[in-house]
C-alpha positions, 0 to 999 in steps of 0.5 A: 474500454480496452483491457490491457495486460501490464507488468507491474512491480509492487513492494510489500513492507513487513511493517505494514503486515505485522499480526496479519496473515501475510506477515507470516511470509516474513517469519519463515522464508525457507525454500520449504515454505515457498509454496505456502508463502506464494499461496499467502501472496496470491490470496492477498493480491487477489485472483486477477493479479498473476505473480511472475516473480517474488524476491523476499527480503527481511523487511520487504517483498518485491513482486513482479506481477501481470494484471489484465486491467482497464487501466486508462478508464480506471485512471479517468474515473479516479480523476473524476472522483478527485474533482467530485471531492473538490466539489463537495460530493465525497459519497459519489467520489467514493463510488467512482474510486471503487469502480476504478479499483474494480477496473484496475485493482492496483490503481494507486491513485484510486486506492489513495483517494478511497483511503482518504475518504474512508478516513473522513468517514471514520472507517479507519481500518478500511482507510489503513488497508486502502492507503497501504495498497496505495503505498505498495503500488506507487512511490513512497509519498509523505501524505500517504504515510501521514494518513496511515499514521493518523489511521493507526492512531485512531485504531490505537496502534501507537507504535505503528502510527509513530513509525509511519509519521516518522517516515513521512517526516523523513521523506518531507521534513517540511510536512507540518502536519507530520511534524505536529503529530510527532510533537504531540506524541512526544517525539522530536522530529528528526529528518534522517535519511535511511535506506528503504532496502534493509537486509540482504535478499533471502530468496528469489522465487521464479515461477513457471507459467503453470505455477502462476 
């Protein structure tokens, strides 16, 4: 295995962190709060992720990071785990997804796979956290948003679930499961194109090497 250094871009959305410690970053983005907000981000991302730059918006945080990861091996393990799921061995698959995330904590494929298996096991809070990480580290995906909506429903977070399901339907108007879930919630599915980048940038935090 070869560990490599990679630069990656994450998008952390306010709607995914309401009522959580990281949500405090969205409440006060003043320069006086810069170090506190950076500390919250470091805690959330973990010690293996080095923050290079942060752009704060009203509805999201865009983060440029550097990570030392065994990216190729993590991707290989996640693919093997997918195969195990298809063969009816979810417990073994979950262990491989976990190992993949140990090798590369920002592996979108592994986070998505682990989240789906946590859903099948009824571990809805863990599922939501994993699926959220998949959303933050990869492109927006209707299936991920639908699964997040289902997890939020199981956790009795109706407003959050509705928002995820509506976004899933916006991304994929032919997503039958999202359409049905919204109908069951008494919502009329309407595919509406809306920009994800909402609100002007409020702060850019560029870190010197000693601050990372």
